[in-house]
N, CA, C and O of each residue as an XYZ file, in Angstrom:
268
protein
N      10.185     17.989    -32.209
C       8.873     17.798    -31.618
C       8.496     16.314    -31.722
O       8.628     15.703    -32.783
N       8.036     15.760    -30.629
C       7.692     14.340    -30.588
C       6.366     14.088    -31.301
O       5.387     14.804    -31.090
N       6.349     13.066    -32.143
C       5.126     12.666    -32.828
C       4.404     11.612    -31.994
O       5.034     10.711    -31.439
N       3.106     11.726    -31.910
C       2.288     10.759    -31.200
C       1.517      9.965    -32.241
O       0.380     10.300    -32.575
N       2.139      8.916    -32.749
C       1.564      8.176    -33.867
C       0.336      7.373    -33.472
O      -0.419      6.950    -34.348
N       0.116      7.154    -32.208
C      -1.049      6.391    -31.766
C      -2.263      7.292    -31.542
O      -3.353      6.799    -31.250
N      -2.087      8.577    -31.674
C      -3.197      9.506    -31.516
C      -3.645      9.935    -32.906
O      -2.851     10.429    -33.707
N      -4.931      9.738    -33.176
C      -5.484     10.107    -34.474
C      -6.639     11.079    -34.278
O      -7.283     11.114    -33.230
N      -6.878     11.863    -35.318
C      -8.024     12.777    -35.315
C      -8.733     12.629    -36.652
O      -8.138     12.806    -37.714
N     -10.010     12.302    -36.575
C     -10.820     12.091    -37.767
C     -12.190     12.687    -37.470
O     -12.820     12.307    -36.484
N     -12.664     13.610    -38.300
C     -13.959     14.232    -38.034
C     -15.120     13.242    -37.964
O     -16.176     13.565    -37.421
N     -14.932     12.044    -38.507
C     -15.999     11.042    -38.491
C     -15.943     10.117    -37.277
O     -16.814      9.266    -37.100
N     -14.923     10.285    -36.446
C     -14.778      9.452    -35.245
C     -14.773     10.365    -34.029
O     -13.875     11.192    -33.872
N     -15.766     10.219    -33.177
C     -15.889     10.983    -31.935
C     -15.815     12.495    -32.173
O     -15.239     13.236    -31.376
N     -16.403     12.930    -33.273
C     -16.470     14.358    -33.567
C     -15.124     15.019    -33.808
O     -14.995     16.235    -33.661
N     -14.126     14.236    -34.175
C     -12.814     14.790    -34.459
C     -11.907     14.943    -33.251
O     -10.793     15.452    -33.375
N     -12.370     14.509    -32.082
C     -11.529     14.585    -30.883
C     -10.344     13.639    -31.041
O     -10.452     12.624    -31.729
N      -9.212     13.961    -30.410
C      -8.068     13.048    -30.469
C      -8.432     11.692    -29.870
O      -8.922     11.608    -28.744
N      -8.185     10.639    -30.637
C      -8.530      9.272    -30.226
C      -7.298      8.385    -30.273
O      -6.280      8.728    -30.875
N      -7.415      7.242    -29.625
C      -6.347      6.260    -29.634
C      -6.506      5.373    -30.868
O      -7.497      4.655    -31.000
N      -5.541      5.426    -31.754
C      -5.478      4.586    -32.965
C      -6.798      4.488    -33.731
O      -7.143      3.416    -34.227
N      -7.525      5.573    -33.830
C      -8.753      5.580    -34.602
C      -9.935      4.918    -33.933
O     -11.020      4.855    -34.511
N      -9.743      4.425    -32.727
C     -10.844      3.792    -31.996
C     -11.700      4.871    -31.335
O     -11.333      6.045    -31.319
N     -12.811      4.470    -30.807
C     -13.724      5.407    -30.169
C     -13.375      5.604    -28.689
O     -14.257      5.685    -27.834
N     -12.089      5.678    -28.411
C     -11.582      5.968    -27.071
C     -10.778      7.256    -27.195
O      -9.749      7.293    -27.870
N     -11.252      8.304    -26.545
C     -10.570      9.584    -26.684
C      -9.399      9.704    -25.717
O      -9.362      9.077    -24.659
N      -8.454     10.527    -26.122
C      -7.332     10.845    -25.245
C      -7.874     11.456    -23.955
O      -7.371     11.165    -22.870
N      -8.890     12.295    -24.071
C      -9.489     12.917    -22.892
C     -10.043     11.909    -21.907
O      -9.951     12.108    -20.695
N     -10.614     10.833    -22.411
C     -11.134      9.784    -21.531
C     -10.005      9.162    -20.728
O     -10.122      8.988    -19.515
N      -8.914      8.827    -21.400
C      -7.787      8.184    -20.727
C      -7.128      9.151    -19.747
O      -6.808      8.770    -18.621
N      -6.925     10.389    -20.165
C      -6.331     11.387    -19.271
C      -7.222     11.600    -18.053
O      -6.726     11.706    -16.931
N      -8.529     11.662    -18.267
C      -9.464     11.828    -17.150
C      -9.401     10.675    -16.167
O      -9.437     10.885    -14.955
N      -9.309      9.463    -16.683
C      -9.195      8.296    -15.806
C      -7.910      8.349    -14.989
O      -7.914      8.060    -13.793
N      -6.815      8.720    -15.640
C      -5.541      8.805    -14.925
C      -5.582      9.924    -13.882
O      -5.083      9.760    -12.768
N      -6.171     11.049    -14.245
C      -6.250     12.172    -13.313
C      -7.110     11.845    -12.098
O      -6.907     12.406    -11.021
N      -8.066     10.944    -12.269
C      -8.920     10.572    -11.138
C      -8.351      9.402    -10.338
O      -9.005      8.882     -9.434
N      -7.126      8.993    -10.679
C      -6.440      8.003     -9.866
C      -6.382      6.594    -10.401
O      -5.838      5.712     -9.737
N      -6.926      6.349    -11.582
C      -6.863      5.001    -12.159
C      -5.447      4.731    -12.669
O      -4.846      5.579    -13.330
N      -4.932      3.573    -12.365
C      -3.598      3.197    -12.835
C      -3.681      2.765    -14.299
O      -4.743      2.357    -14.770
N      -2.564      2.853    -15.012
C      -2.563      2.351    -16.388
C      -3.016      0.894    -16.475
O      -3.693      0.512    -17.430
N      -2.651      0.090    -15.495
C      -3.053     -1.317    -15.504
C      -4.575     -1.459    -15.415
O      -5.160     -2.291    -16.109
N      -5.215     -0.655    -14.571
C      -6.682     -0.701    -14.449
C      -7.347     -0.240    -15.745
O      -8.370     -0.788    -16.157
N      -6.762      0.760    -16.374
C      -7.314      1.250    -17.637
C      -7.212      0.167    -18.704
O      -8.151     -0.042    -19.472
N      -6.082     -0.518    -18.753
C      -5.916     -1.602    -19.727
C      -6.880     -2.748    -19.456
O      -7.312     -3.423    -20.390
N      -7.219     -2.977    -18.201
C      -8.215     -4.005    -17.882
C      -9.601     -3.567    -18.354
O     -10.375     -4.380    -18.859
N      -9.907     -2.291    -18.188
C     -11.217     -1.773    -18.588
C     -11.350     -1.664    -20.110
O     -12.449     -1.791    -20.650
N     -10.241     -1.431    -20.791
C     -10.213     -1.300    -22.249
C      -9.209     -2.317    -22.800
O      -8.102     -1.937    -23.181
N      -9.572     -3.588    -22.849
C      -8.611     -4.636    -23.224
C      -8.076     -4.524    -24.649
O      -7.065     -5.149    -24.971
N      -8.717     -3.757    -25.494
C      -8.245     -3.591    -26.865
C      -7.167     -2.521    -26.966
O      -6.579     -2.341    -28.032
N      -6.897     -1.807    -25.872
C      -5.780     -0.872    -25.852
C      -4.502     -1.630    -25.529
O      -4.534     -2.725    -24.967
N      -3.389     -1.031    -25.892
C      -2.077     -1.603    -25.608
C      -1.301     -0.621    -24.738
O      -1.603      0.572    -24.726
N      -0.313     -1.111    -24.017
C       0.468     -0.241    -23.131
C       0.986      1.008    -23.836
O       0.865      2.100    -23.280
N       1.560      0.897    -25.038
C       2.046      2.118    -25.692
C       0.942      3.138    -25.975
O       1.225      4.327    -26.117
N      -0.305      2.689    -26.059
C      -1.411      3.628    -26.256
C      -1.505      4.590    -25.080
O      -1.820      5.767    -25.259
N      -1.236      4.097    -23.896
C      -1.330      4.919    -22.691
C      -0.016      5.642    -22.420
O      -0.003      6.853    -22.195
N       1.071      4.913    -22.443
C       2.356      5.506    -22.092
C       2.893      6.424    -23.181
O       3.734      7.279    -22.902
N       2.430      6.265    -24.405
C       2.933      7.061    -25.512
C       2.660      8.546    -25.392
O       3.456      9.354    -25.870
N       1.572      8.924    -24.775
C       1.261     10.345    -24.645
C       1.192     10.799    -23.197
O       0.962     11.978    -22.929
N       1.385      9.894    -22.277
C       1.214     10.194    -20.855
C       2.077     11.370    -20.408
O       1.591     12.263    -19.713
N       3.351     11.383    -20.797
C       4.247     12.436    -20.325
C       3.845     13.810    -20.845
O       4.160     14.817    -20.211
N       3.168     13.875    -21.966
C       2.775     15.166    -22.535
C       1.445     15.660    -21.988
O       1.301     16.849    -21.704
N       0.474     14.770    -21.835
C      -0.882     15.190    -21.524
C      -1.301     15.023    -20.071
O      -2.283     15.632    -19.646
N      -0.587     14.217    -19.304
C      -0.997     13.949    -17.925
C      -0.110     14.745    -16.984
O       1.114     14.712    -17.110
N      -0.717     15.469    -16.032
C       0.081     16.265    -15.095
C       1.102     15.407    -14.348
O       0.900     14.209    -14.147
N       2.181     16.033    -13.951
C       3.249     15.334    -13.214
C       2.692     14.630    -11.989
O       1.789     15.125    -11.315
N       3.249     13.476    -11.724
C       2.882     12.741    -10.527
C       1.786     11.719    -10.719
O       1.468     10.989     -9.780
N       1.195     11.637    -11.898
C       0.133     10.647    -12.120
C       0.700      9.438    -12.814
O      -0.031      8.487    -13.092
């Protein structure tokens, strides 16, 4: 089973939702942006403190095929 080391869950951060590296950016936010057509590059521009592996690290598991 693949480990997603960049995804953290802490009850004190965003109510325990899965977040990127403990930041207040949820996996759901990133998946939602990708599902609505935003490219990884646009997401990185909007969230400059994220890194490419933050997005690509879980993309294949959480984002539907073709996005």
